[in-house]
PABA-26040 format. One record per atom (N, C-alpha, C): residue number from 1; atom name; x, y, z. Coordinates in steps of 0.05 Angstrom, whole numbers, plus 5000, padded with zeros to 4 digits. Last residue first. Layout:
% residues N
     k    a      x      y      z
   NUM   CA      X      Y      Z
...
//
This chain:
% residues 270
     k    a      x      y      z
   270    N   1831   1947   2101
   270   CA   1817   1962   2119
   270    C   1820   1989   2111
   269    N   1865   1915   2073
   269   CA   1840   1896   2087
   269    C   1819   1921   2093
   268    N   1891   1930   2014
   268   CA   1887   1944   2038
   268    C   1858   1928   2048
   267    N   1946   1893   1978
   267   CA   1916   1896   1981
   267    C   1903   1905   2017
   266    N   1995   1884   1943
   266   CA   1985   1896   1961
   266    C   1961   1901   1960
   265    N   1997   1815   1913
   265   CA   1994   1844   1912
   265    C   1990   1858   1938
   264    N   1994   1761   1915
   264   CA   2025   1773   1926
   264    C   2023   1803   1924
   263    N   1947   1743   1893
   263   CA   1953   1738   1922
   263    C   1978   1752   1937
   262    N   1920   1781   1844
   262   CA   1937   1773   1849
   262    C   1944   1768   1882
   261    N   1861   1758   1819
   261   CA   1875   1775   1841
   261    C   1897   1770   1842
   260    N   1842   1717   1778
   260   CA   1846   1748   1775
   260    C   1859   1762   1786
   259    N   1875   1660   1775
   259   CA   1863   1675   1797
   259    C   1869   1704   1781
   258    N   1876   1613   1721
   258   CA   1891   1628   1741
   258    C   1878   1652   1751
   257    N   1866   1575   1695
   257   CA   1842   1587   1707
   257    C   1863   1599   1735
   256    N   1893   1561   1644
   256   CA   1867   1580   1646
   256    C   1851   1587   1667
   255    N   1940   1550   1631
   255   CA   1937   1555   1662
   255    C   1914   1568   1660
   254    N   1971   1510   1577
   254   CA   1969   1533   1589
   254    C   1956   1531   1612
   253    N   1974   1465   1537
   253   CA   1995   1474   1554
   253    C   1992   1493   1577
   252    N   1935   1419   1524
   252   CA   1939   1444   1527
   252    C   1953   1446   1552
   251    N   1924   1360   1514
   251   CA   1949   1368   1506
   251    C   1954   1400   1513
   250    N   1870   1355   1522
   250   CA   1884   1339   1542
   250    C   1909   1352   1542
   249    N   1849   1384   1484
   249   CA   1843   1394   1512
   249    C   1866   1380   1526
   248    N   1836   1375   1430
   248   CA   1863   1378   1433
   248    C   1867   1381   1466
   247    N   1790   1390   1386
   247   CA   1785   1369   1408
   247    C   1816   1357   1416
   246    N   1799   1433   1357
   246   CA   1811   1410   1353
   246    C   1814   1390   1367
   245    N   1749   1469   1367
   245   CA   1762   1465   1343
   245    C   1783   1437   1338
   244    N   1745   1456   1419
   244   CA   1718   1459   1403
   244    C   1735   1456   1380
   243    N   1793   1461   1452
   243   CA   1779   1444   1462
   243    C   1756   1435   1431
   242    N   1826   1501   1432
   242   CA   1840   1471   1435
   242    C   1823   1458   1439
   241    N   1784   1549   1445
   241   CA   1796   1536   1415
   241    C   1805   1510   1413
   240    N   1794   1541   1495
   240   CA   1767   1544   1484
   240    C   1769   1537   1455
   239    N   1845   1556   1503
   239   CA   1825   1527   1516
   239    C   1809   1530   1500
   238    N   1883   1588   1458
   238   CA   1863   1594   1484
   238    C   1847   1558   1489
   237    N   1912   1594   1407
   237   CA   1924   1581   1437
   237    C   1913   1587   1465
   236    N   1891   1605   1367
   236   CA   1899   1629   1390
   236    C   1910   1624   1414
   235    N   1907   1566   1304
   235   CA   1899   1566   1337
   235    C   1908   1593   1349
   234    N   1893   1551   1237
   234   CA   1908   1564   1260
   234    C   1899   1562   1290
   233    N   1895   1501   1187
   233   CA   1889   1512   1200
   233    C   1898   1529   1227
   232    N   1934   1497   1127
   232   CA   1929   1484   1152
   232    C   1923   1512   1173
   231    N   1931   1486   1052
   231   CA   1918   1499   1084
   231    C   1926   1483   1103
   230    N   1968   1479   0996
   230   CA   1961   1466   1021
   230    C   1952   1485   1044
   229    N   1947   1490   0928
   229   CA   1958   1504   0953
   229    C   1945   1488   0982
   228    N   1957   1487   0857
   228   CA   1944   1474   0881
   228    C   1958   1480   0900
   227    N   1943   1536   0814
   227   CA   1962   1522   0827
   227    C   1946   1513   0851
   226    N   1911   1581   0795
   226   CA   1906   1557   0789
   226    C   1923   1529   0802
   225    N   1962   1620   0797
   225   CA   1941   1618   0792
   225    C   1932   1588   0782
   224    N   2022   1609   0832
   224   CA   2011   1619   0809
   224    C   1985   1617   0811
   223    N   2085   1618   0871
   223   CA   2054   1612   0873
   223    C   2039   1625   0847
   222    N   2137   1639   0870
   222   CA   2139   1616   0857
   222    C   2099   1609   0862
   221    N   2122   1669   0936
   221   CA   2142   1664   0917
   221    C   2136   1640   0903
   220    N   2078   1711   0963
   220   CA   2081   1682   0956
   220    C   2098   1672   0936
   219    N   2106   1758   1008
   219   CA   2097   1744   0986
   219    C   2099   1721   0976
   218    N   2079   1743   1074
   218   CA   2104   1758   1058
   218    C   2085   1749   1024
   217    N   2046   1725   1109
   217   CA   2059   1744   1115
   217    C   2081   1751   1102
   216    N   1974   1739   1075
   216   CA   1992   1717   1079
   216    C   2017   1736   1089
   215    N   1910   1730   1080
   215   CA   1928   1754   1075
   215    C   1953   1734   1090
   214    N   1860   1700   1037
   214   CA   1883   1700   1057
   214    C   1902   1716   1056
   213    N   1793   1702   1021
   213   CA   1815   1711   1017
   213    C   1834   1710   1047
   212    N   1749   1673   1020
   212   CA   1766   1656   1015
   212    C   1791   1677   1014
   211    N   1730   1697   1090
   211   CA   1725   1681   1065
   211    C   1746   1664   1048
   210    N   1785   1722   1116
   210   CA   1765   1732   1110
   210    C   1754   1719   1085
   209    N   1846   1718   1153
   209   CA   1827   1702   1126
   209    C   1800   1707   1129
   208    N   1919   1735   1161
   208   CA   1890   1741   1171
   208    C   1867   1721   1138
   207    N   1961   1711   1161
   207   CA   1957   1728   1184
   207    C   1920   1738   1191
   206    N   1992   1652   1157
   206   CA   1964   1663   1145
   206    C   1956   1686   1172
   205    N   2065   1645   1132
   205   CA   2038   1645   1154
   205    C   2012   1662   1142
   204    N   2080   1602   1080
   204   CA   2082   1634   1085
   204    C   2058   1626   1112
   203    N   2130   1563   1043
   203   CA   2114   1568   1066
   203    C   2103   1594   1077
   202    N   2151   1524   0999
   202   CA   2147   1546   1009
   202    C   2123   1557   1027
   201    N   2191   1468   0985
   201   CA   2168   1474   0996
   201    C   2177   1500   1009
   200    N   2226   1454   0920
   200   CA   2222   1452   0954
   200    C   2192   1462   0960
   199    N   2221   1450   0866
   199   CA   2231   1429   0880
   199    C   2229   1430   0906
   198    N   2195   1500   0849
   198   CA   2232   1490   0843
   198    C   2237   1469   0854
   197    N   2149   1500   0896
   197   CA   2164   1514   0883
   197    C   2190   1510   0870
   196    N   2080   1479   0928
   196   CA   2112   1472   0918
   196    C   2120   1494   0894
   195    N   2061   1506   0988
   195   CA   2067   1499   0962
   195    C   2090   1494   0952
   194    N   2020   1527   1048
   194   CA   2042   1512   1032
   194    C   2041   1504   1003
   193    N   2002   1572   1098
   193   CA   2004   1559   1076
   193    C   2023   1552   1057
   192    N   1981   1572   1164
   192   CA   1996   1571   1141
   192    C   1986   1559   1122
   191    N   1949   1603   1225
   191   CA   1961   1567   1207
   191    C   1983   1582   1185
   190    N   1928   1643   1235
   190   CA   1949   1631   1260
   190    C   1956   1613   1244
   189    N   1867   1629   1204
   189   CA   1885   1650   1211
   189    C   1901   1643   1234
   188    N   1828   1594   1191
   188   CA   1857   1591   1179
   188    C   1875   1612   1189
   187    N   1789   1609   1206
   187   CA   1790   1591   1218
   187    C   1821   1581   1206
   186    N   1767   1668   1197
   186   CA   1788   1667   1208
   186    C   1800   1638   1212
   185    N   1697   1653   1178
   185   CA   1725   1674   1176
   185    C   1749   1659   1196
   184    N   1684   1586   1145
   184   CA   1680   1607   1161
   184    C   1704   1629   1162
   183    N   1698   1539   1122
   183   CA   1698   1537   1149
   183    C   1692   1569   1164
   182    N   1695   1548   1069
   182   CA   1680   1531   1081
   182    C   1675   1533   1110
   181    N   1742   1584   1049
   181   CA   1712   1602   1062
   181    C   1698   1584   1081
   180    N   1780   1557   1025
   180   CA   1781   1567   1046
   180    C   1756   1583   1066
   179    N   1766   1543   0974
   179   CA   1750   1513   0993
   179    C   1758   1530   1023
   178    N   1784   1587   0945
   178   CA   1755   1585   0952
   178    C   1749   1564   0975
   177    N   1827   1625   0957
   177   CA   1833   1603   0953
   177    C   1797   1594   0962
   176    N   1870   1682   0942
   176   CA   1845   1676   0947
   176    C   1844   1644   0941
   175    N   1927   1720   0986
   175   CA   1909   1701   0959
   175    C   1887   1689   0960
   174    N   1969   1773   0987
   174   CA   1939   1763   0990
   174    C   1930   1742   0968
   173    N   2012   1802   0971
   173   CA   2018   1780   0996
   173    C   1985   1769   1000
   172    N   1987   1819   0906
   172   CA   2010   1821   0925
   172    C   2008   1800   0950
   171    N   1939   1776   0892
   171   CA   1949   1804   0895
   171    C   1965   1803   0915
   170    N   1913   1723   0864
   170   CA   1942   1729   0881
   170    C   1944   1761   0873
   169    N   1863   1668   0854
   169   CA   1867   1705   0853
   169    C   1894   1708   0872
   168    N   1853   1616   0863
   168   CA   1838   1635   0849
   168    C   1833   1661   0845
   167    N   1886   1560   0876
   167   CA   1883   1584   0880
   167    C   1872   1600   0859
   166    N   1856   1500   0899
   166   CA   1867   1517   0876
   166    C   1862   1544   0874
   165    N   1873   1463   0962
   165   CA   1857   1480   0947
   165    C   1868   1496   0925
   164    N   1870   1411   1017
   164   CA   1890   1429   0991
   164    C   1864   1439   0977
   163    N   1883   1416   1080
   163   CA   1864   1419   1058
   163    C   1875   1430   1032
   162    N   1904   1385   1141
   162   CA   1908   1391   1120
   162    C   1887   1395   1100
   161    N   1901   1355   1185
   161   CA   1883   1380   1185
   161    C   1888   1391   1156
   160    N   1939   1315   1187
   160   CA   1910   1303   1188
   160    C   1889   1325   1182
   159    N   1984   1330   1180
   159   CA   1973   1324   1158
   159    C   1940   1314   1160
   158    N   1999   1357   1225
   158   CA   1989   1376   1211
   158    C   1972   1361   1188
   157    N   1977   1329   1290
   157   CA   1991   1315   1265
   157    C   1977   1346   1240
   156    N   1979   1351   1359
   156   CA   1970   1347   1328
   156    C   1981   1338   1303
   155    N   2021   1357   1395
   155   CA   2008   1337   1389
   155    C   1986   1327   1368
   154    N   2042   1395   1425
   154   CA   2019   1408   1414
   154    C   2008   1372   1416
   153    N   2094   1371   1430
   153   CA   2080   1372   1455
   153    C   2051   1384   1450
   152    N   2109   1371   1369
   152   CA   2108   1345   1387
   152    C   2093   1348   1416
   151    N   2066   1417   1341
   151   CA   2093   1406   1345
   151    C   2084   1375   1363
   150    N   2015   1437   1323
   150   CA   2026   1417   1304
   150    C   2056   1408   1316
   149    N   2040   1504   1352
   149   CA   2017   1494   1334
   149    C   2034   1462   1319
   148    N   2078   1509   1406
   148   CA   2074   1511   1377
   148    C   2054   1497   1366
   147    N   2049   1518   1473
   147   CA   2066   1502   1450
   147    C   2056   1509   1425
   146    N   2025   1554   1513
   146   CA   2059   1556   1512
   146    C   2071   1540   1479
   145    N   1956   1580   1512
   145   CA   1976   1553   1508
   145    C   2006   1559   1495
   144    N   1943   1626   1561
   144   CA   1949   1620   1536
   144    C   1966   1597   1534
   143    N   1945   1638   1619
   143   CA   1930   1632   1606
   143    C   1933   1613   1572
   142    N   2020   1627   1642
   142   CA   1999   1641   1630
   142    C   1974   1628   1620
   141    N   2075   1616   1662
   141   CA   2056   1613   1680
   141    C   2032   1638   1663
   140    N   2117   1593   1617
   140   CA   2104   1609   1632
   140    C   2087   1608   1640
   139    N   2171   1551   1591
   139   CA   2146   1551   1604
   139    C   2137   1583   1622
   138    N   2228   1559   1591
   138   CA   2212   1570   1566
   138    C   2180   1576   1578
   137    N   2281   1551   1613
   137   CA   2259   1546   1623
   137    C   2238   1568   1609
   136    N   2323   1551   1561
   136   CA   2328   1555   1583
   136    C   2294   1540   1591
   135    N   2343   1517   1497
   135   CA   2333   1534   1503
   135    C   2322   1533   1542
   134    N   2406   1496   1475
   134   CA   2380   1493   1480
   134    C   2367   1512   1494
   133    N   2444   1486   1420
   133   CA   2436   1504   1439
   133    C   2410   1495   1439
   132    N   2457   1449   1368
   132   CA   2466   1438   1397
   132    C   2457   1456   1425
   131    N   2466   1483   1336
   131   CA   2439   1468   1337
   131    C   2446   1454   1360
   130    N   2523   1507   1337
   130   CA   2492   1521   1353
   130    C   2468   1499   1346
   129    N   2550   1480   1302
   129   CA   2546   1466   1331
   129    C   2528   1483   1347
   128    N   2549   1493   1254
   128   CA   2528   1474   1258
   128    C   2527   1475   1286
   127    N   2563   1572   1253
   127   CA   2568   1541   1253
   127    C   2546   1516   1263
   126    N   2522   1617   1212
   126   CA   2527   1606   1234
   126    C   2531   1578   1227
   125    N   2532   1673   1165
   125   CA   2528   1641   1180
   125    C   2535   1637   1200
   124    N   2513   1716   1124
   124   CA   2523   1718   1153
   124    C   2511   1691   1160
   123    N   2541   1748   1073
   123   CA   2530   1724   1078
   123    C   2532   1723   1115
   122    N   2539   1803   1021
   122   CA   2549   1795   1049
   122    C   2529   1773   1068
   121    N   2544   1813   0959
   121   CA   2532   1811   0985
   121    C   2540   1793   0999
   120    N   2558   1867   0912
   120   CA   2566   1844   0922
   120    C   2546   1840   0944
   119    N   2551   1907   0885
   119   CA   2558   1890   0871
   119    C   2565   1872   0884
   118    N   2524   1940   0945
   118   CA   2535   1945   0914
   118    C   2528   1927   0897
   117    N   2500   1896   0984
   117   CA   2515   1916   0985
   117    C   2535   1923   0951
   116    N   2454   1863   1020
   116   CA   2465   1869   0995
   116    C   2477   1896   0994
   115    N   2464   1811   1071
   115   CA   2458   1833   1064
   115    C   2473   1851   1035
   114    N   2427   1757   1108
   114   CA   2439   1769   1081
   114    C   2445   1796   1072
   113    N   2430   1711   1141
   113   CA   2418   1730   1133
   113    C   2432   1732   1115
   112    N   2450   1650   1158
   112   CA   2426   1664   1173
   112    C   2409   1687   1158
   111    N   2467   1591   1125
   111   CA   2455   1622   1127
   111    C   2435   1625   1140
   110    N   2501   1543   1167
   110   CA   2478   1555   1154
   110    C   2483   1579   1147
   109    N   2557   1492   1167
   109   CA   2541   1512   1182
   109    C   2519   1522   1173
   108    N   2628   1480   1174
   108   CA   2596   1472   1173
   108    C   2578   1492   1180
   107    N   2690   1478   1157
   107   CA   2673   1485   1168
   107    C   2635   1475   1151
   106    N   2723   1438   1128
   106   CA   2736   1461   1149
   106    C   2712   1476   1155
   105    N   2734   1374   1098
   105   CA   2715   1399   1112
   105    C   2730   1411   1132
   104    N   2776   1367   1047
   104   CA   2774   1357   1075
   104    C   2750   1382   1083
   103    N   2777   1318   0982
   103   CA   2773   1348   1000
   103    C   2770   1347   1026
   102    N   2821   1261   0976
   102   CA   2792   1280   0979
   102    C   2794   1307   0986
   101    N   2881   1280   0945
   101   CA   2864   1261   0963
   101    C   2844   1282   0956
   100    N   2920   1303   0904
   100   CA   2893   1278   0890
   100    C   2882   1270   0910
    99    N   2949   1356   0911
    99   CA   2943   1334   0923
    99    C   2918   1328   0905
    98    N   2959   1414   0887
    98   CA   2974   1386   0881
    98    C   2970   1358   0899
    97    N   2923   1443   0901
    97   CA   2924   1435   0871
    97    C   2946   1418   0870
    96    N   2888   1423   0955
    96   CA   2908   1434   0950
    96    C   2912   1431   0923
    95    N   2826   1443   0999
    95   CA   2847   1424   0985
    95    C   2871   1435   0979
    94    N   2774   1445   1037
    94   CA   2792   1460   1028
    94    C   2820   1434   1021
    93    N   2695   1468   1042
    93   CA   2726   1447   1038
    93    C   2748   1462   1037
    92    N   2640   1488   1077
    92   CA   2670   1488   1058
    92    C   2687   1469   1062
    91    N   2574   1474   1066
    91   CA   2595   1467   1071
    91    C   2619   1474   1060
    90    N   2509   1507   1090
    90   CA   2536   1506   1078
    90    C   2554   1495   1087
    89    N   2446   1501   1079
    89   CA   2464   1494   1087
    89    C   2486   1508   1078
    88    N   2382   1539   1090
    88   CA   2406   1543   1071
    88    C   2428   1536   1086
    87    N   2312   1514   1099
    87   CA   2340   1526   1110
    87    C   2366   1520   1094
    86    N   2254   1548   1063
    86   CA   2272   1529   1069
    86    C   2302   1535   1086
    85    N   2239   1587   1043
    85   CA   2230   1581   1065
    85    C   2248   1562   1077
    84    N   2277   1649   1015
    84   CA   2264   1613   1011
    84    C   2249   1608   1047
    83    N   2259   1716   1020
    83   CA   2281   1693   1031
    83    C   2263   1661   1026
    82    N   2245   1750   0958
    82   CA   2236   1741   0991
    82    C   2260   1717   0991
    81    N   2268   1768   0918
    81   CA   2243   1784   0927
    81    C   2238   1771   0951
    80    N   2322   1757   0917
    80   CA   2322   1784   0917
    80    C   2291   1791   0926
    79    N   2344   1697   0931
    79   CA   2330   1722   0950
    79    C   2329   1743   0949
    78    N   2349   1671   0883
    78   CA   2324   1669   0900
    78    C   2322   1684   0919
    77    N   2402   1695   0866
    77   CA   2376   1711   0853
    77    C   2350   1698   0866
    76    N   2440   1667   0888
    76   CA   2434   1692   0904
    76    C   2408   1701   0889
    75    N   2457   1623   0862
    75   CA   2450   1624   0886
    75    C   2429   1649   0894
    74    N   2483   1650   0810
    74   CA   2452   1638   0805
    74    C   2440   1636   0840
    73    N   2518   1718   0818
    73   CA   2518   1693   0819
    73    C   2480   1674   0827
    72    N   2511   1769   0822
    72   CA   2501   1758   0800
    72    C   2500   1731   0811
    71    N   2535   1791   0867
    71   CA   2509   1789   0871
    71    C   2491   1773   0847
    70    N   2599   1752   0895
    70   CA   2584   1774   0873
    70    C   2552   1773   0875
    69    N   2604   1751   0964
    69   CA   2602   1734   0938
    69    C   2587   1757   0926
    68    N   2630   1743   1031
    68   CA   2622   1757   1008
    68    C   2628   1744   0978
    67    N   2616   1715   1095
    67   CA   2632   1715   1066
    67    C   2608   1730   1056
    66    N   2630   1706   1163
    66   CA   2619   1721   1145
    66    C   2630   1716   1114
    65    N   2601   1673   1221
    65   CA   2617   1669   1194
    65    C   2609   1692   1172
    64    N   2604   1662   1286
    64   CA   2586   1668   1261
    64    C   2610   1671   1241
    63    N   2600   1650   1343
    63   CA   2620   1641   1321
    63    C   2612   1640   1298
    62    N   2563   1664   1380
    62   CA   2571   1680   1374
    62    C   2597   1672   1349
    61    N   2545   1617   1400
    61   CA   2521   1635   1392
    61    C   2537   1656   1373
    60    N   2581   1590   1433
    60   CA   2577   1574   1405
    60    C   2553   1602   1392
    59    N   2631   1606   1463
    59   CA   2608   1619   1455
    59    C   2600   1613   1430
    58    N   2691   1601   1453
    58   CA   2675   1581   1475
    58    C   2644   1585   1469
    57    N   2714   1591   1386
    57   CA   2700   1607   1407
    57    C   2683   1594   1423
    56    N   2755   1590   1336
    56   CA   2745   1576   1358
    56    C   2738   1590   1377
    55    N   2741   1617   1270
    55   CA   2755   1625   1299
    55    C   2739   1599   1314
    54    N   2768   1642   1209
    54   CA   2752   1614   1222
    54    C   2769   1615   1252
    53    N   2752   1700   1184
    53   CA   2767   1675   1190
    53    C   2757   1663   1210
    52    N   2708   1706   1123
    52   CA   2724   1714   1149
    52    C   2743   1696   1168
    51    N   2722   1707   1056
    51   CA   2710   1695   1078
    51    C   2723   1710   1104
    50    N   2699   1719   0986
    50   CA   2728   1722   1004
    50    C   2713   1715   1030
    49    N   2701   1709   0915
    49   CA   2695   1701   0944
    49    C   2709   1702   0968
    48    N   2696   1701   0850
    48   CA   2707   1721   0869
    48    C   2690   1714   0898
    47    N   2689   1641   0822
    47   CA   2675   1661   0829
    47    C   2699   1678   0854
    46    N   2690   1577   0798
    46   CA   2703   1603   0799
    46    C   2691   1617   0801
    45    N   2642   1525   0811
    45   CA   2642   1544   0791
    45    C   2664   1570   0802
    44    N   2655   1464   0810
    44   CA   2652   1481   0833
    44    C   2656   1503   0813
    43    N   2616   1404   0789
    43   CA   2633   1422   0785
    43    C   2628   1452   0806
    42    N   2622   1335   0808
    42   CA   2609   1366   0813
    42    C   2629   1380   0804
    41    N   2652   1286   0804
    41   CA   2629   1287   0785
    41    C   2619   1311   0785
    40    N   2687   1291   0844
    40   CA   2674   1271   0845
    40    C   2653   1277   0831
    39    N   2707   1356   0820
    39   CA   2715   1333   0838
    39    C   2689   1315   0844
    38    N   2732   1409   0785
    38   CA   2710   1382   0777
    38    C   2727   1362   0801
    37    N   2741   1479   0784
    37   CA   2742   1447   0802
    37    C   2718   1436   0791
    36    N   2745   1530   0742
    36   CA   2730   1511   0753
    36    C   2737   1492   0761
    35    N   2803   1582   0766
    35   CA   2787   1562   0745
    35    C   2770   1544   0760
    34    N   2820   1596   0811
    34   CA   2830   1614   0793
    34    C   2811   1603   0768
    33    N   2784   1577   0873
    33   CA   2809   1577   0857
    33    C   2801   1591   0830
    32    N   2740   1582   0904
    32   CA   2757   1608   0909
    32    C   2778   1603   0891
    31    N   2682   1556   0881
    31   CA   2706   1553   0881
    31    C   2720   1583   0881
    30    N   2611   1528   0889
    30   CA   2631   1544   0885
    30    C   2657   1539   0885
    29    N   2556   1505   0872
    29   CA   2580   1499   0881
    29    C   2595   1515   0872
    28    N   2483   1486   0903
    28   CA   2498   1507   0886
    28    C   2543   1503   0901
    27    N   2435   1444   0898
    27   CA   2459   1448   0909
    27    C   2470   1473   0890
    26    N   2362   1425   0916
    26   CA   2386   1441   0904
    26    C   2411   1441   0920
    25    N   2331   1389   0951
    25   CA   2353   1378   0929
    25    C   2369   1396   0921
    24    N   2344   1433   1008
    24   CA   2326   1410   1000
    24    C   2343   1397   0981
    23    N   2400   1467   0986
    23   CA   2369   1470   1006
    23    C   2352   1450   0998
    22    N   2470   1483   0999
    22   CA   2445   1464   0997
    22    C   2424   1470   1008
    21    N   2527   1504   0978
    21   CA   2506   1509   0992
    21    C   2486   1492   0980
    20    N   2591   1497   0982
    20   CA   2571   1477   0974
    20    C   2555   1488   0990
    19    N   2662   1507   0967
    19   CA   2630   1527   0981
    19    C   2603   1514   0965
    18    N   2733   1503   0968
    18   CA   2707   1488   0957
    18    C   2677   1494   0971
    17    N   2793   1535   0965
    17   CA   2772   1525   0980
    17    C   2737   1521   0960
    16    N   2854   1519   0953
    16   CA   2835   1531   0937
    16    C   2818   1518   0963
    15    N   2939   1522   0953
    15   CA   2909   1517   0970
    15    C   2885   1532   0955
    14    N   2990   1498   0955
    14   CA   2974   1516   0935
    14    C   2943   1512   0942
    13    N   3054   1497   0983
    13   CA   3022   1495   0984
    13    C   3007   1513   0965
    12    N   3099   1495   0989
    12   CA   3086   1473   0974
    12    C   3060   1475   0967
    11    N   3127   1521   1024
    11   CA   3133   1533   0995
    11    C   3115   1518   0974
    10    N   3114   1512   1078
    10   CA   3117   1542   1068
    10    C   3118   1541   1035
     9    N   3067   1468   1099
     9   CA   3091   1471   1075
     9    C   3091   1498   1075
     8    N   3019   1448   1120
     8   CA   3033   1467   1142
     8    C   3065   1479   1129
     7    N   2989   1428   1078
     7   CA   2978   1448   1092
     7    C   2997   1469   1107
     6    N   3025   1385   1068
     6   CA   3024   1405   1049
     6    C   3010   1431   1063
     5    N   3016   1358   1116
     5   CA   3041   1368   1105
     5    C   3042   1387   1090
     4    N   2955   1348   1109
     4   CA   2971   1358   1139
     4    C   3002   1374   1132
     3    N   2960   1315   1061
     3   CA   2944   1337   1070
     3    C   2956   1355   1092
     2    N   3022   1282   1045
     2   CA   2993   1280   1060
     2    C   2980   1310   1061
     1    N   3054   1259   0989
     1   CA   3051   1279   1016
     1    C   3016   1282   1023
//
């Protein structure tokens, strides 16, 4: 009997679902079945899991899926202090106990955010189709450059600007890296710090840099004293900075010579 026939059957269906969360090289597998399921040498741990209805919607941005899981499972523990930097992907499979056929994918997407609620956690996920959304006319007539630093439009290769240094102090969301002060204050302001943690890359934006002291946008999860951290300088998106700091004025996307006076404003001539 095929999956389609079993799925439509009134009496023969014994459905269960498999949930696979992926972040970098790490995978967490769970199932809605009463017992653990082993498929393709992978074990899916049985947990109490509940999800919303799967809907086809013409508005991709609103086709979210809510999933409720126990807050004690391993996957959730990494979100207790601070959300990981990397995107968490989710694939949901469905099958029937009476079938030996491979599992069928019924939903794919990514985790957007979560909400702690007593003994459970609500996961808000969006489908993979939202990745085809495109922004409209985002360029603005402004003196500052609208390009994201180190993006394709910016043209700078972040690896050419990376500086590695050892952490000599950590205090909440502030860290000290001796090499950070070599280029003066605020050289790394607006950039970011990156380090290895649990087989993945963690990143935090550098809000301010005074000497060797860096103020990060959040708590540096997994970062320890004497660990190596990579620093990337920041940009204030002004033409002078783009030219003198990065020698990249040919890729500057702003309009620095906008007239100070608006020619369309009401101006009394006499």
